[in-house]
C-alpha positions in Angstrom: 0.0 0.0 0.0 2.8 2.3 0.8 4.2 1.6 -2.7 1.0 2.6 -4.4 0.7 5.6 -2.2 4.2 6.7 -3.1 3.4 6.3 -6.9 0.2 8.4 -6.5 2.1 11.1 -4.6 4.8 11.1 -7.3 2.2 11.4 -10.1 0.4 14.3 -8.7 3.5 16.3 -7.7 4.4 19.3 -9.9 5.0 18.5 -13.6 4.4 14.8 -13.0 0.7 15.6 -12.8 0.6 16.5 -16.5 2.1 13.3 -17.5 -0.2 11.3 -15.4 -3.2 13.1 -16.8 -2.2 12.3 -20.4 -1.7 8.6 -19.7 -5.1 8.5 -18.0 -6.9 10.1 -20.9 -5.2 7.7 -23.3 -6.4 4.6 -21.4 -9.9 6.1 -21.1 -10.1 6.6 -25.0 -8.8 3.0 -25.5 -11.5 1.6 -23.3 -14.2 3.6 -25.1 -13.0 2.4 -28.5 -13.0 -1.3 -27.3 -16.5 -0.9 -26.0 -17.9 0.7 -29.2 -16.1 -1.1 -32.1 -16.9 -4.9 -32.4 -13.9 -7.2 -33.1 -13.4 -8.4 -36.8 -14.9 -11.8 -37.5 -11.8 -12.8 -39.6 -9.6 -12.5 -36.6 -11.9 -14.6 -34.4 -11.6 -17.7 -36.7 -8.4 -19.6 -36.7 -6.6 -19.8 -40.0 -6.5 -23.3 -41.7 -5.2 -24.4 -45.0 -7.9 -24.7 -47.7 -8.9 -28.0 -49.3 -7.6 -28.9 -52.8 -10.7 -27.6 -54.7 -10.5 -24.4 -52.8 -6.8 -24.1 -53.7 -7.6 -24.6 -57.4 -10.2 -21.9 -57.2 -7.7 -19.6 -55.7 -5.2 -20.4 -58.5 -7.8 -19.8 -61.2 -8.7 -16.5 -59.5 -5.1 -15.5 -59.4 -4.7 -16.3 -63.1 -7.8 -14.2 -64.0 -6.4 -11.4 -61.8 -3.1 -11.6 -63.7 -4.8 -11.5 -67.0 -6.8 -8.5 -65.9 -3.6 -6.8 -64.7 -2.0 -7.5 -68.1 -5.0 -6.0 -69.9 -4.9 -3.0 -67.6 -1.2 -2.5 -68.1 -1.6 -2.8 -71.9 -4.4 -0.2 -71.7 -2.1 2.1 -69.8 0.7 1.7 -72.4 -1.6 2.3 -75.4 -2.6 5.7 -76.9 -6.4 5.8 -76.5 -6.6 7.7 -79.8 -5.2 4.6 -81.5 -8.3 2.7 -80.4 -10.6 5.3 -82.1 -11.3 4.9 -85.8 -9.6 7.7 -87.7 -11.9 10.0 -89.6 -11.2 10.4 -93.3 -10.2 14.1 -93.9 -11.3 15.4 -97.3 -8.9 17.7 -99.1 -9.8 21.4 -98.6 -11.1 23.4 -101.5 -10.6 27.1 -101.8 -12.4 29.2 -104.4 -10.9 32.6 -105.2 -12.1 35.3 -107.5 -9.3 37.4 -109.0 -9.2 41.0 -108.0 -7.4 43.9 -109.7 -3.7 43.9 -108.8 -3.6 40.2 -108.0 -0.6 38.1 -109.0 0.0 34.4 -108.6 2.7 35.1 -106.1 0.4 37.2 -104.0 -2.4 34.6 -104.1 -0.1 31.7 -103.2 1.3 33.7 -100.3 -2.2 34.7 -99.1 -3.2 31.0 -98.8 0.2 29.9 -97.3 1.1 27.9 -100.4 4.8 27.4 -101.1 6.7 29.1 -103.9 8.0 25.6 -104.9 4.4 24.5 -105.7 3.8 27.7 -107.7 6.9 27.2 -109.7 5.9 23.6 -110.4 2.5 24.8 -111.7 4.1 27.4 -113.9 6.5 24.8 -115.3 3.5 22.7 -116.4 1.9 25.8 -117.8 4.9 26.6 -120.0 3.4 24.7 -123.0 -0.1 26.1 -122.5 0.2 29.7 -121.0 -3.4 29.6 -119.6 -2.7 30.8 -116.0 -1.7 34.3 -116.9 -2.5 37.1 -117.4 -4.9 37.2 -114.4 -8.2 39.0 -115.2 -10.5 40.4 -112.6 -13.5 38.2 -111.8 -11.7 35.1 -113.1 -12.3 32.1 -110.8 -9.5 29.9 -109.4 -10.0 26.8 -107.3 -7.2 25.4 -105.1 -7.4 21.9 -103.8 -5.3 21.1 -100.8 -4.5 17.9 -98.9 -4.8 17.4 -95.1 -1.4 19.0 -94.6 -2.4 22.1 -96.6 -0.2 21.2 -99.6 -1.5 22.1 -103.1 -2.8 19.1 -105.0 -4.6 20.9 -107.8 -5.3 24.3 -109.3 -8.3 24.9 -111.7 -9.0 28.0 -113.7 -12.4 28.6 -115.2 -11.8 30.2 -118.6 -15.4 30.6 -119.5 -18.7 28.7 -119.1 -17.6 26.1 -121.6 -14.0 25.5 -120.6 -11.8 25.1 -117.5 -8.3 23.9 -117.1 -6.6 22.1 -114.2 -3.1 21.4 -113.1 -3.1 18.2 -111.0 -0.2 17.0 -108.9 1.2 13.6 -109.8 3.2 11.2 -107.7 6.6 12.7 -108.7 5.7 16.1 -107.3 5.0 17.9 -110.5 1.7 18.8 -112.1 -0.1 17.6 -115.3 -2.4 19.7 -117.4 -6.1 18.7 -117.9 -9.0 20.3 -119.9 -12.7 20.2 -119.0 -14.9 21.2 -121.9 -18.7 21.2 -122.1 -20.6 20.6 -125.4 -21.5 23.8 -127.1 -24.7 24.3 -129.2 -24.1 26.4 -132.3 -26.7 28.5 -134.1 -26.3 30.0 -137.6 -28.1 33.3 -138.0 -28.5 35.5 -141.1 -28.3 39.3 -140.4 -29.5 41.9 -142.9 -28.6 45.6 -142.4 -27.9 48.9 -144.2 -25.1 51.4 -143.9 -26.0 54.2 -141.5 -23.2 56.8 -141.2 -20.3 54.4 -142.0 -19.7 50.7 -142.0 -17.9 50.5 -138.7 -20.7 52.2 -136.7 -23.3 50.1 -138.5 -21.5 46.9 -137.7 -21.0 47.9 -134.0 -24.8 48.5 -133.7 -25.3 44.9 -134.8 -23.0 43.7 -132.0 -20.0 42.7 -134.2 -16.6 42.8 -132.5 -13.7 44.8 -133.8 -12.1 41.5 -134.9 -15.1 40.6 -137.0 -15.1 44.1 -138.6 -11.4 43.6 -139.4 -12.1 40.2 -141.0 -14.7 41.7 -143.3 -12.4 44.5 -144.2 -9.5 42.2 -144.9 -11.6 39.8 -147.0 -13.1 42.5 -149.2 -10.3 45.1 -149.2 -9.1 44.1 -152.6 -12.5 44.7 -154.2 -14.2 47.3 -152.0 -12.9 50.6 -150.6 -14.8 50.9 -147.4 -14.1 54.7 -147.1 -14.9 55.8 -150.6 -17.2 53.2 -152.2 -19.8 52.6 -149.4 -22.8 54.9 -149.4 -25.7 55.4 -146.9 -28.4 52.7 -147.3 -26.0 50.3 -149.1 -27.2 46.8 -148.0 -25.1 44.0 -146.5 -25.9 40.5 -145.2 -24.0 38.2 -143.0 -24.3 34.6 -141.8 -22.8 34.3 -138.3 -22.4 31.3 -136.0 -22.7 31.7 -132.2 -22.1 29.1 -129.5 -24.1 28.7 -126.3 -24.4 26.5 -123.3 -27.8 26.4 -121.5 -28.7 29.7 -123.3 -25.5 31.5 -122.3 -23.4 32.7 -125.2 -19.8 31.3 -125.4 -17.0 32.8 -127.3 -17.1 35.3 -130.1 -19.4 35.5 -133.0 -17.9 33.8 -136.1 -18.6 35.1 -139.6 -19.3 32.3 -142.1 -20.6 34.2 -145.1 -20.9 37.9 -146.1 -22.6 39.7 -149.0 -22.3 43.4 -149.8 -24.2 45.3 -152.5 -22.0 48.3 -153.4 -23.2 50.7 -156.1 -25.5 47.9 -157.5 -22.7 45.3 -157.6 -22.8 42.3 -155.3 -19.6 41.0 -153.5 -19.6 37.7 -151.6 -17.2 35.7 -149.5 -17.6 32.3 -147.8 -15.6 30.6 -145.0 -14.3 27.1 -145.9 -13.4 24.4 -143.5 -9.7 25.3 -143.7 -10.5 28.6 -142.0 -10.0 30.7 -145.2 -12.5 32.9 -147.1 -13.1 32.2 -150.8 -15.4 33.8 -153.4 -18.3 32.0 -154.9 -16.1 30.2 -157.4 -13.7 28.9 -154.7 -10.9 31.4 -155.3 -9.0 32.4 -152.2 -9.7 35.8 -150.6 -7.4 35.3 -147.6 -3.6 35.5 -147.7 -1.8 32.2 -147.2 0.2 31.5 -144.1 4.0 31.3 -144.0 5.4 27.9 -143.0 8.5 29.3 -141.2 8.6 32.3 -138.8 12.1 33.3 -140.0 13.5 34.2 -143.4 16.1 31.5 -143.0 15.2 27.8 -142.3 17.1 27.3 -139.0 17.8 23.8 -137.6 15.0 22.3 -135.5 16.6 21.7 -132.1 13.4 20.2 -130.6 10.5 19.0 -132.7 6.8 19.2 -132.0 5.7 16.3 -129.9 2.2 16.1 -128.4 2.9 12.9 -126.6 6.3 13.7 -125.1 7.1 12.2 -121.7 9.0 14.1 -119.1 12.5 12.6 -118.9 12.5 12.5 -115.1 8.9 12.0 -114.0 7.7 9.9 -116.9 4.5 11.8 -117.0 3.0 13.4 -120.2 4.7 16.8 -120.8 3.9 17.7 -124.5 6.1 20.0 -126.5 3.4 22.1 -128.3 5.8 23.8 -130.8 9.1 23.6 -132.6 12.3 25.0 -131.3 14.5 26.7 -133.9 18.2 27.2 -133.2 18.1 30.9 -133.9 20.9 33.1 -132.6 20.0 36.0 -130.3 18.7 38.9 -132.3 17.3 36.9 -135.3 14.3 38.7 -136.9 11.0 36.9 -136.2 8.2 37.2 -138.7 4.4 37.1 -138.4 3.4 34.0 -140.4 0.0 35.5 -141.3 -2.3 38.5 -141.1 -3.8 39.1 -137.8 -4.0 41.0 -134.5 -1.6 40.8 -131.5 -3.7 39.5 -128.6 -1.0 39.1 -125.9 2.4 40.5 -125.1 3.7 39.2 -121.8 6.6 37.6 -119.8 6.5 34.2 -118.1 9.0 32.6 -115.7 9.7 29.7 -118.0 8.4 30.9 -121.4 10.3 34.2 -121.2 9.1 37.1 -123.3 6.4 36.0 -125.7 3.8 37.1 -128.2 0.4 35.6 -129.2 -1.2 36.5 -132.5 -4.7 35.6 -133.8 -4.8 35.2 -137.5 -7.8 35.5 -139.9 -9.9 32.4 -139.6 -9.2 29.6 -137.0 -5.4 30.1 -136.9 -3.1 31.6 -134.3 0.6 31.6 -133.3 2.9 31.9 -130.3 6.5 33.1 -130.2 8.5 32.3 -127.0 11.9 33.1 -125.4 12.1 36.4 -127.3 14.8 39.0 -126.7 12.9 42.1 -127.9 9.3 42.6 -128.8 8.5 45.0 -131.6 4.7 45.0 -131.5 2.0 45.9 -129.0 -1.2 44.3 -127.8 -4.0 45.1 -130.2 -1.7 45.9 -133.1 -2.6 44.6 -136.6 0.2 42.7 -138.3 0.8 41.5 -141.8 2.3 38.2 -143.0 6.1 38.6 -143.2 6.2 41.6 -140.8 9.1 41.6 -138.3 7.4 41.4 -134.9 10.4 40.5 -132.6 14.0 39.5 -132.2 14.7 36.0 -130.9 16.5 35.5 -127.6 17.2 33.3 -124.6 14.7 34.5 -122.0 12.8 32.3 -119.6 14.1 28.8 -118.9 16.3 27.6 -121.8 19.4 25.6 -122.4 20.5 28.0 -125.1 19.3 30.7 -127.5 16.4 29.6 -129.6 12.8 30.4 -130.8 9.9 28.3 -129.6 7.2 28.7 -132.4 3.6 27.4 -132.1 0.8 27.2 -134.6 -2.7 26.8 -133.3 -5.9 25.7 -135.3 -9.1 26.4 -133.5 -7.2 26.9 -130.3 -5.3 23.7 -130.4 -1.6 23.3 -131.1 -0.5 21.5 -134.3 2.9 20.8 -135.9 3.6 23.9 -137.9 6.1 22.0 -140.1 3.5 19.4 -141.3 0.0 20.9 -140.6 -2.2 21.5 -143.6 -2.2 25.3 -143.6 -3.7 27.5 -146.3 -1.1 27.8 -149.1 -3.3 27.0 -152.1 -5.0 29.8 -154.0 -8.3 28.0 -154.5 -10.5 25.3 -152.8 -9.0 21.9 -153.8 -11.1 20.1 -156.4 -12.0 17.1 -154.1 -13.4 19.6 -151.6 -15.5 21.6 -154.0 -18.8 19.6 -153.6 -18.7 20.3 -149.8 -17.9 23.9 -150.4 -20.6 24.4 -153.1 -23.2 22.9 -150.8 -22.3 25.3 -148.0 -22.3 28.3 -150.4 -25.8 27.4 -151.7 -27.2 27.2 -148.2 -25.7 30.5 -147.1 -26.8 32.4 -150.2 -30.3 31.1 -149.5 -30.2 32.3 -145.9 -28.9 35.8 -147.0 -31.5 36.0 -149.8 -34.5 35.6 -147.5 -34.0 38.2 -144.7 -36.9 39.7 -142.8 -37.9 43.2 -143.7 -36.1 46.1 -142.0 -32.6 47.1 -141.2 -30.6 45.1 -138.7 -33.0 42.1 -138.6 -32.3 38.4 -137.9 -33.7 35.4 -139.6 -33.2 31.8 -140.8 -31.6 30.2 -137.8 -30.1 26.7 -137.7 -28.8 24.9 -134.7 -26.1 22.3 -134.4 -24.1 20.9 -131.4 -20.4 20.4 -131.1 -17.9 19.8 -128.3 -15.0 21.8 -129.9 -14.3 25.4 -129.2 -15.6 27.9 -131.8 
């Protein structure tokens, strides 16, 4: 008893009292916990080894757990996006309408397209020259892949025709044409001279080019300034193309008839693109075969099916290359009007001329141009000096001849050199002449009237 009494005295003396209080509180909380929380059943039962079936069940359970852990670990190590079916991304398409002051470089830069792709397109355009000049309101369509790289460029030339440059597997571009069928209508026009012929023709809606053709065809027989009088009658048969009621291209004159001081003059367009009189004698100057006075060596011939030496894709050569020294005089191969004077990264300085009828010509890699756009030229006239501009391997002239807008071999094409319709073609020509004379002989009454229409359909450009 004295022992316990000494312990109690020691616990409640001074700072020992705090320690005794803490110990007492601890035991009180322990007793309360024991009283409120029941013991776990698992601890009450003694542990015994399971029987064999139970062991097998545990093993199977462990295997399933392991497999589950493997699947879980695999799921953790796999990108969840790989388990999602990837959506197919369609190439983007951008339509752009040309504005004043636009250039290809500005447009490509605006859409973040590389200069390399622009140069590749221009390289493919070298044989066609359809991308430039840019005209306000022209529509361009750019097709891009998922990475924003250019895959195709389409230019709508008019309602009937668009052209595309499509990227091929080697990185370059190939040229494609898309042409809609055109319906053609032949119409006879009857009118009279009011003021002068030019004003009278403009009131009928004829273009300056058509007026020039009429003048050139009849200039050897009619002086339009001195011979024509007020109320002199004239008749035309023209052909117009349309798609869904919308006119396409320019009006083409097929026959004309003037009554001047009581005398009738006629001219008719033959299938070779030249005008002849009623007897089949030529009224249109013939074309020159060569664009130079000297026949220079052909360093690269015309080849519509040429393959690119590196890519193996079709890369036609639409003209002939003549090995002309720099400064050689270049001649217009026919009578016509200069429609384009321009410069191209690969074609260099070049000229485009539309001749009378369905003919036209292009002259590339020039050193100096001696004519202007809109200027009339005569066959044999010096229009430029040859050079080495653009992308070339040496000085030369690239010369092209076009018939109805399509390139032909200027060295072998059937160009108008004869002075009359060939005898084997006379039956066809005479049938056309008879039909046109009948159309012009039965006009409706009154000046500037239309009559006798006939429709046909064709897929070629007028």
